[in-house]
C-alpha positions in Angstrom: 36.9 149.7 -18.2 39.2 150.5 -21.2 36.2 150.8 -23.6 34.5 153.4 -21.3 37.7 155.5 -21.2 38.1 155.4 -25.0 34.4 156.2 -25.6 34.6 159.3 -23.2 37.8 160.6 -24.8 36.3 162.1 -28.0 33.8 164.1 -26.0 36.5 165.4 -23.7 38.6 166.4 -26.8 35.6 168.1 -28.4 35.0 170.2 -25.2 38.7 171.2 -25.1 38.3 172.7 -28.6 34.6 173.4 -29.1 32.9 174.1 -25.7 32.4 177.8 -25.2 32.0 179.3 -21.7 30.9 182.8 -20.6 33.7 185.4 -20.4 33.9 187.8 -17.5 35.2 191.2 -18.6 36.4 193.9 -16.1 35.2 197.0 -17.8 36.9 200.3 -17.0 37.3 203.7 -18.6 40.2 206.1 -19.3 40.4 208.7 -18.0 39.0 207.3 -14.8 35.7 209.3 -14.6 32.3 208.2 -13.3 30.6 206.4 -16.1 27.6 204.1 -16.8 28.1 201.0 -18.9 25.1 199.4 -20.6 25.0 196.3 -22.8 22.1 195.5 -25.1 21.8 192.1 -26.7 21.7 192.4 -30.5 22.5 188.7 -31.5 22.1 185.5 -29.6 19.9 184.4 -26.7 21.5 185.3 -23.4 22.0 188.9 -22.4 25.1 190.1 -20.6 24.9 190.1 -16.9 24.5 192.7 -15.5 23.1 194.7 -18.4 23.9 198.0 -16.7 26.6 198.9 -14.2 28.8 201.8 -13.1 32.4 201.5 -14.3 34.6 199.9 -13.2 32.5 196.7 -13.1 32.5 193.1 -14.1 30.3 191.9 -17.0 29.6 188.3 -18.1 29.2 187.8 -21.8 27.7 184.5 -23.0 28.8 182.5 -26.0 27.3 183.1 -29.5 26.2 186.6 -28.6 26.9 190.2 -29.8 26.1 193.2 -27.6 25.8 196.9 -28.3 27.9 198.6 -25.6 27.2 202.2 -24.6 29.3 204.1 -22.0 28.1 207.5 -20.8 29.7 210.0 -18.5 28.8 213.6 -17.9 32.5 214.6 -18.4 33.0 212.8 -21.7 31.4 212.0 -25.1 29.5 208.7 -25.1 31.3 205.6 -26.5 29.3 203.1 -28.6 30.6 199.9 -30.1 29.6 196.3 -30.8 31.1 193.5 -28.7 30.9 190.1 -30.2 31.6 187.1 -27.9 34.5 186.0 -30.1 36.3 189.3 -29.3 35.8 188.9 -25.6 37.0 185.2 -25.8 40.1 186.3 -27.7 40.9 188.9 -25.1 40.5 186.3 -22.4 43.0 184.0 -24.2 45.7 186.6 -24.8 45.7 188.7 -21.7 48.3 187.6 -19.2 46.4 189.1 -16.2 44.1 186.9 -14.2 41.2 189.2 -15.0 40.2 190.0 -18.6 40.3 193.8 -19.0 38.1 195.8 -21.4 39.5 199.4 -21.1 37.5 201.9 -23.0 39.1 205.3 -23.8 36.7 208.2 -23.5 37.1 211.7 -25.0 36.6 214.6 -22.6 34.0 217.2 -23.5 35.4 220.7 -24.2 35.1 223.1 -21.3 34.3 226.8 -21.7 34.7 229.7 -19.3 31.4 231.5 -18.6 31.5 234.5 -16.2 34.7 233.2 -14.7 33.2 229.7 -14.1 34.2 226.6 -15.8 31.2 224.7 -17.2 30.9 221.6 -19.4 29.1 221.6 -22.7 26.5 218.8 -22.9 26.6 217.5 -26.5 25.4 214.1 -27.6 
């Protein structure tokens, strides 16, 4: 019995240090506007799930991956950035909240007054 416990111990220690698990990120935007989040796999084998959702939403990122994240809203300029798994895992380790938050600041598009009406300029 003792030999079995000792033999299993190194594997358990390895997993405590080296076993990676998917990270679930709660994606939201500031200011809180309707926005579409899309993640495209650029490195690795497992794409984020879901690959597209409306913010706020939960996205699962697999180990050993990097995703190109795009967030679009009619009221703001689009946001584009790369999200490596290591960054998501670090956020999970250091955030005190029970949910790992990814809060993306968006820049509002300028508005102009045309004939007394306020309209948004569509620029990408």
